[in-house]
DOTORTOR-690357 format. One record per residue (C-alpha): x negated, y negated, z; residue in three letters; residue number from 1. Coordinates in nm, 4 decimals, padded with zeros to 6 digits. Layout:
BEGIN
X; Y; Z; code; pos
X; Y; Z; Ala; NUM
...
END
This chain:
BEGIN
X; Y; Z; code; pos
00.0000; 00.0000; 00.0000; Met; 1
-00.2871; -00.2363; 00.0814; Thr; 2
-00.4444; -00.1770; -00.2606; Val; 3
-00.1154; -00.2382; -00.4384; Leu; 4
-00.0538; -00.5587; -00.2445; Leu; 5
-00.4089; -00.6793; -00.3104; Thr; 6
-00.3854; -00.6117; -00.6825; Leu; 7
-00.0479; -00.7842; -00.7097; Leu; 8
-00.1480; -01.0771; -00.4882; Leu; 9
-00.4663; -01.1327; -00.6894; Ala; 10
-00.2638; -01.1406; -01.0113; Ala; 11
-00.0176; -01.3937; -00.8712; Val; 12
-00.2816; -01.6218; -00.7234; Leu; 13
-00.5072; -01.6112; -01.0290; Glu; 14
-00.2178; -01.6889; -01.2631; Glu; 15
-00.1026; -01.9802; -01.0487; Val; 16
-00.4574; -02.1185; -01.0425; Leu; 17
-00.5660; -02.0540; -01.4006; Phe; 18
-00.2519; -02.0559; -01.6160; Arg; 19
-00.0159; -02.2682; -01.4059; Gly; 20
-00.2937; -02.4965; -01.2897; Gly; 21
-00.5903; -02.5355; -01.5225; Leu; 22
-00.4331; -02.4298; -01.8535; Gln; 23
-00.1214; -02.6406; -01.7968; Glu; 24
-00.3350; -02.9382; -01.6914; Trp; 25
-00.5508; -02.9094; -02.0055; Leu; 26
-00.2455; -02.8562; -02.2256; Trp; 27
-00.0830; -03.1743; -02.0903; Arg; 28
-00.4012; -03.3684; -02.1637; Arg; 29
-00.3798; -03.2918; -02.5328; Gly; 30
-00.5774; -02.9691; -02.5618; Leu; 31
-00.2830; -02.7886; -02.7174; Ser; 32
-00.4254; -02.7708; -03.0707; Ala; 33
-00.4535; -02.4127; -03.1908; Val; 34
-00.7700; -02.2401; -03.3164; Trp; 35
-00.6993; -01.9040; -03.4775; Gly; 36
-00.3778; -01.8615; -03.2787; Gly; 37
-00.5310; -01.9669; -02.9454; Leu; 38
-00.4898; -02.3112; -02.7918; Ser; 39
-00.7939; -02.5095; -02.6845; Gln; 40
-00.6508; -02.5076; -02.3306; Ala; 41
-00.6337; -02.1269; -02.3405; Asn; 42
-00.9923; -02.0866; -02.4649; Val; 43
-01.1284; -02.3189; -02.1956; Leu; 44
-00.9160; -02.1621; -01.9211; Thr; 45
-01.0158; -01.8103; -02.0263; Ser; 46
-01.3797; -01.9168; -02.0170; Ser; 47
-01.3334; -02.0441; -01.6610; Ala; 48
-01.1503; -01.7201; -01.5728; Phe; 49
-01.4429; -01.5168; -01.7093; Ala; 50
-01.6955; -01.7362; -01.5274; Leu; 51
-01.5137; -01.6867; -01.1976; Ala; 52
-01.5218; -01.3082; -01.2459; His; 53
-01.8874; -01.3194; -01.3480; Gly; 54
-01.9875; -01.5177; -01.0421; Leu; 55
-01.7942; -01.2922; -00.8053; Thr; 56
-01.8269; -00.9493; -00.9715; Arg; 57
-02.0497; -00.8917; -01.2764; Ser; 58
-02.1120; -01.0427; -01.6200; Trp; 59
-02.0004; -00.7407; -01.8229; Pro; 60
-01.6773; -00.7386; -01.6203; Leu; 61
-01.6505; -01.1137; -01.6840; Ala; 62
-01.6495; -01.0474; -02.0581; Ala; 63
-01.3576; -00.8061; -02.0135; Cys; 64
-01.1774; -01.0596; -01.7940; Ala; 65
-01.2330; -01.3276; -02.0571; Gly; 66
-01.0629; -01.1170; -02.3243; Val; 67
-00.7757; -01.0393; -02.0848; Ala; 68
-00.7583; -01.4112; -02.0054; Gly; 69
-00.7138; -01.4940; -02.3739; Leu; 70
-00.4158; -01.2576; -02.3904; Leu; 71
-00.2650; -01.3978; -02.0698; Leu; 72
-00.3199; -01.7531; -02.1935; Gly; 73
-00.1611; -01.6709; -02.5284; Trp; 74
00.1476; -01.5436; -02.3452; Val; 75
00.1540; -01.8595; -02.1312; Tyr; 76
00.1215; -02.0865; -02.4364; Asp; 77
00.4271; -01.9220; -02.5909; Arg; 78
00.6429; -01.8698; -02.2813; Gln; 79
00.5328; -02.1658; -02.0645; Arg; 80
00.6378; -01.9559; -01.7645; Arg; 81
00.4135; -01.7871; -01.5119; Leu; 82
00.6130; -01.4758; -01.4291; Trp; 83
00.5389; -01.2948; -01.7600; Pro; 84
00.1678; -01.3659; -01.7101; Cys; 85
00.1818; -01.2487; -01.3492; Met; 86
00.3572; -00.9260; -01.4498; Ala; 87
00.1115; -00.8574; -01.7327; Leu; 88
-00.1875; -00.9397; -01.5109; His; 89
-00.0589; -00.7124; -01.2326; Ala; 90
-00.0074; -00.4357; -01.4877; Gly; 91
-00.3622; -00.4787; -01.6171; Met; 92
-00.4955; -00.4649; -01.2603; Asn; 93
-00.3008; -00.1468; -01.1856; Leu; 94
-00.4200; 00.0240; -01.5040; Val; 95
-00.7770; -00.0776; -01.4221; Trp; 96
-00.7408; 00.0616; -01.0708; Trp; 97
-00.6083; 00.3932; -01.2025; Trp; 98
-00.8639; 00.4476; -01.4806; Ile; 99
-01.1652; 00.3208; -01.2887; Arg; 100
-01.2376; 00.6537; -01.1140; Pro; 101
-01.2106; 00.8499; -01.4401; Leu; 102
-01.5301; 00.7201; -01.5983; Ala; 103
-01.8678; 00.5744; -01.5180; Asp; 104
-01.8027; 00.2012; -01.5083; Trp; 105
-02.1282; 00.1176; -01.3315; Ser; 106
-02.2498; -00.0722; -01.6375; Trp; 107
-01.9646; -00.3178; -01.5715; Leu; 108
-02.0700; -00.3676; -01.2117; Gly; 109
-01.7260; -00.2489; -01.1073; Ala; 110
END
């Protein structure tokens, strides 16, 4: 139960901070132009998301988080609501938690 709560709480807090906070703030300041289907606000927010994971976990894991962040940001750009991002993020965290023991992820620092 603790693991489930932690994974869900992390998803909620990260989405509030990154998508609802930083991405929305950048979007409102005119960084809504799209590059290859991704807004400037999304690319910058996903970079910050990856950096935060790199500084706290590992750089290979940060690269994975950056790609996930682009998907989450793309959903936020289209929905402009946090709950779909929170649900998707929580789902990604749960999948990660379940598959992590099945393989050697040491190269990710996980």
